[in-house]
Structure formats: C-alpha cells, structure tokens
N, C-alpha and C positions, 0 to 999 in steps of 0.2 A: 491471405492479409495477416500484415505484421501486427504484433499485440505488443505493446512494450507498457513499462511498468512504471512509476513513480513512488519512490519509499524513503524512508528515512525516519525522521523523529515526527512523533506527534507535536503539533503545534508550529511545525515549522514551514508552512506554507502552502502543500500538497497540492491542497483542496481549492485553493485560491488559481493554483497554477493551472488546475483541470479547468477550472472554470473559465480561466483565459484560452486555453487551447478548446475549448468548448466554443467560445464565441468566433475563433478562427475555423470553426466546420468540422473538428475533429471530434468523431464519437469517443467520449470518454466515458466510462465505467467509474459509479460513484463508490466511494470509500462504504465497503462491508459494514464495518466495526462500527461507525455511525448509525450505520441502520438498526443494524443487532440493540444496539445500546437502545435508540429511541422505541422500538418495538417493546424490549423489554420493560422499560418503564412506562411505557402507556399501558402493558398488560399485567402490571406487578407482577413480572417474570423474575425468575432468581439468575440467568445467564448473564449476570455481571460481572467485570471486574473486580468489585470491591465485595460482591455477596458469594458467587460460586466461579471463580476464576476457569475452572477446567468447561465448566459448562460452557461459559462464554466463549474458551478457544475452538471447543469442539464445533459449537455453531458458526463462529466465524471462520472454522476452517471450511466445514460442509457449505456453507452459503457460497464464499469466496472462489471454492471450486465450480460451484454452479454457475457463478458470475463467468467465470473465464470460458466455461462449456457452452453458454449462449451465442449462437451467433450474432454477431456484430448488425448493424443496419447497412452497411457497407461493405462490398466485399475486396474491394482493392484499396483504401482508403488505411491509412494507420490507426489505430486502435490505443486508447490509453486506459491504463487503469490506476486509480487512486489505492494504490495498497495491493497485497496478493494474497494466497493461503500461504505464500511463503512465513507471512506476518505471522499469520496463527502458530507455525514451527518456532520462529524467533519468542513468540511471546509463552510457549513452554519452555524454554530456558529459564525466562525472568521469573515465572512462578512457580519453578522446579519440578514439571509436571513431565513424565514421559511421554515421548513423539512414537507411538506406535508404527509398524513396518507399513500397514495399510496406508498410513499418511503419507510417509516417504515415500511410497511408491505410487500413489495418487499427484503429488508433487512431480514427481521425476518422469512421469507419463506426460505433462502440459508444460510444455515450455514458451518462455517469453523470448521477443528479440532483443538482441544485444543494441545498446548498452540498455542497462537499469539507470536510472536516474535517479538520482539521490538526494533529499534534503536533509544537509546536517543543523543539529541544533541550532536553533534562532533566539535566544532568550528575547531580544527587543521585540518581535512579534508572538511570540508566545502568550497565550492565552488560555484562562481555565474557561469553561463554559459548561451546561448542561450534562454533554456529553464525554466532555473530559475533564475531569473531575483530580487529576493528578497533579502533582506538580513538576515543575522542570526538571530536576534531577531523574524524575522517573523518566522524562522523553529521551533525555539523554540515553540511558539504561537502554531503552528502546532503540532509539538510531544503532547503539553498540551491536546489539543482537540482531536487528534486520540485518546490518551489513553484514554481520560473520556467517549469517543463513544463507543468503543471497552468494556470497563468496563460495560457502561449502558446496553451492549446487551448481558451480563453474559460470557463473553469470561475469561479466565485465560491469563495473560500475561507474559512472560519471559521476562525481558531485556539481549538481545544481549550485551556479554561483548566487550569494547573496545580493539582489538587485530588485530594483522594480517589477512588476510582475509582468509587465508588458516585454522586459527584457530575458526574465526569465522564459518565459514560452516561444521567445524568438532563437534564444539557445537551443532550448529542447526540441523546434522544430529542425533548427539545422542538422543538429546532430545525429536525429533520425532519419533524415534525407539524406546523408551521408553516412550513415552505418547500412541504408538499403541500396546503396549504390557501389557498396563493396561486395 
C-alpha cells in the first residue's frame, strides 16, 4: 500500500488539500503537529514551539513515526499523510537542535512513495490561528527546511500548483496514479 506525503510551508493549503482527498475516498492522516499543539494547549503542557521547541520536536517525531506505523484502513489504496516525521528533522534545523542518530535511523527505516508533494509558501491564503501562531516569514523558513530534508533523504519532489483545491486534488491524484504505474 503506497504512502504519499504532502509537505511544504505551513499555511500553504496542505490540510485543505488533504480534506479534499479524503472526500475523494482516500485514507488521509491528519497533521500530527496540530494534534500535539491542541493537546499541549488543552493540558497546559510545555511541548509547544514557543515554550520548549525541543520537547515539541521530540513529541512531533515520536507521534509522526507512530502515525506512519499504524496500518491504514485499506490495504490497497494510496494513503496521504499531512506532513511526516521528516518535518521534525527539518524543524531541528530551524531551532538549531541536533538530530540524534536514532532519529535519522528511524526516518531511514520508513519510506514514503515518490513523489513527495510540496506546497510552496502562499501568502494569499496564509493565516495565523490558535495552533499556527508564527508569521509568514517563518512559514518560508519552514518550507525551505522541509524541502532540504526530503531531498537529503533522497525523495523526488513535485510542487503542487497554487490553484483551487479541487484542481490541486486532481493534480495530486493524477501524479500519484502515474507514479504507481511506473
């Protein structure tokens, strides 16, 4: 069962795209980072980007690995992940934290299908919210770090065009089908 990941800048429409793919019947994994932030805010936890960035990164990595390891509901249809454990490694670059060999090994032991779909920074749709408190400039750094890490791990990247969500979903599904046929 092929697993694809959608990465890129925060606020670039990844979650909206995943929701559209879900409506088309695909199994989609929610972004772990938003789950972690919601849980930490609700519990008064400190593992938040603006409180303890390393603790946030570690929890993000651990939970993203667990999300990858969960068996999908369908064994033959493609699964799409809203970000992945590689984002935690990219986040390490942004916060200046070292990445352990254990993290690198865990990331190398798990592989997504090529291509990785990338959503570039899109200022016209970028919005802050309760879970995304950073600015657009940080979203651009997030994008650059994510792209660099996926490339470093040997993934083929395809940028998702900035167009209406239905057209983005069609683009992604066509590219995924094409990749699976080769």
